[in-house]
C-alpha positions, 0 to 999 in steps of 0.5 A: 245679862252677863257683865264682864269687867275688863281693863284697857283693850290695848294692854289687858291680855287677861281681859281679852280672853273671856271677851273674845270667847263671849263675842266669838260664841255670840253670847250677849254680855255687858262690858264694864270698862275699868280703865288702868290708872294705877294698881295702887290700893287707892286707884280708881281702877282698884276702887271700881273692880273691888266692887265685884272682886275681892282680889281687885283684878280683871277680868271679872264675870258677874252673872245673877249675883255671882262674881267669877274672877279667874280666866279659867274659872270664867271659861269653865263657867261659860262652857257649863252655862252655855253648853250649846255653844260647845266652847270646849272640844266635843271629844273627851280626850281633846277636851282634856288636851285643851284644858291642859294647854290652857292651864299651861298658858295660865301658869306659864310662859312668864318670860314671854309675858314679861319681856313682851307685854301685850300692846296691840296699837304699837309696832315693837319689832325692835324690842322683839328682836332684842328680847329674842337675842338676849333672853333665852327664856323668851326663845324657850317659851316661843319654841314651846308654843310653836311645838304645841300649836304645830302638834295640835294643828296637825292632829286636829287639821285646823284651822283652829287648834282643835279644829273648830274655835274653842276656849283654847284659841281665845286663851292664846289670842293674846299670844298671837298679838305678841308674836305679831306685834313684836315680830317674833320669828316663827315658822310660816304655818304659825304665822298663818295661824296667828293671821287666822286668829286675828281674822276671827270676828271676836278677835277683830272686834277686840283689836279694832276697839283697842286701836280706838283707845287713846290712853297711854298707860305709862306702866304698861309701856316699857319701850315707849315714852309716848304714842 
């Protein structure tokens, strides 16, 4: 069986992507939680993840002795291993578009990620308002996301970015969490897409389990001193 090593569901946006993809596709897997205590070399987190990954980061997918430790690589591996699930769009041109927007997320939007770290349990509208007011790079990131999603939803007729659920929706699920929890100002049709993503069974399962976590990880909490 597949094993997926992940970090805390409340905070770990990169872990969320393959977990949601597997859950939404109905692919069985074993979850291995590596809870965040520190990212120092001698931390319990690093010791656990180092057993399967040379880079010591989550997520890591382990299958039949193979470890895959990059989210895009994990997505590609799952698409190839389970072709019947049609995790990428069927059309070749649409697949190329989906890979392009996932790669853009993978390497970009650093201002949004830095100013609005994922925190599913928290309501951070004030922090979002300050980031929106004071950080033009955050506004530029959100404006690019709005333009991207608008074009895809219009072209592929929704409800998901490429019509049906795909890797792209799993990849942008943590962005949906940021838009929602930081109350970032986006048009109504983007808010509707965020809501639809949150209602996906795989995403809802992640959110529900994140809300059950009781850890307060200080280095993931720039805006609060306690829950």
